[in-house]
N, C-alpha and C positions, 0 to 999 in steps of 0.2 A: 504494499500500500504506500502510495506516495503522499508525502506531507505537502499540502497545498499552500502552506504559509511560508513565505520567504522571510524568516526572522531577521536576517541581516539587513534586508531592504527596509523592513519596518523600523528597525533600530536606527538605521542611517537617516531616515526621514522623520524620526521622532522629534516633535516639538514640545519640549518640557513645559514651557509657558502655556501653550495652547491646551495641552492635556490637563494642566492644573486649573485653567479657567473653566474647562468642561466640568471637572470635579467640583469646583466651587459653585458653579451654577446648579448642578444637580443637588448639592447640599442646600442651596437656597430654595429650590423647588420643594425639597423634602420639608423644610421648615415652614414654607408657606402652605403647602397642601396637607401636611400632617397625615400621611396615609394611614388608614386603620390597619393595613397589613404590616405596617412597620418595615416595608421594603421600598427600594427605589424603583421597582418594576412599574412601568407605565407612567412615570412622572413626566417624561419628555413628551410622550404621546398626549397626555392630558394638557400639557402646556400648549402644544401645537394646536390642538383642537379648540381649547377654550380661550386662549389668549392670542397667540401668534397668528393663527389661521384667520380669524376675523380681522385682525389688524392689517395683515398683508392683503387680504381680499379687498378691504376698504381702500388701501393704497393703490391697488391695481386699478380699480374703477376711477379713482381720482386722477391717475396718470392718463387713462384713456380720455377722460373728460378734458384734461389739460391739452392733450394732443389735438383733439377735435376743435377746441377753441382756438388753438394756435393756427390750425389749418384754415379755419374760417377767416381769421384775421388776415392770413396770407392772401386768400382769394379776394378779400375786400381791397387789399392794397395793390392788386395787379392792375 
């Protein structure tokens, strides 16, 4: 059986600061959500669905509206 992980490649590209930031954010989510299971499982998914998802969706439609308004303004100025 072949090991599919190239550990040397992983270690060479490892960003200690980024990984620590991920861990710190997971700890923050744990403290905010206080999961009844007392595990970190599902915290990222919950954050994405309840907080990040709606925020990014709103930003997406704001960007579309801004582009449409810009295009209308460009047509008026032609």
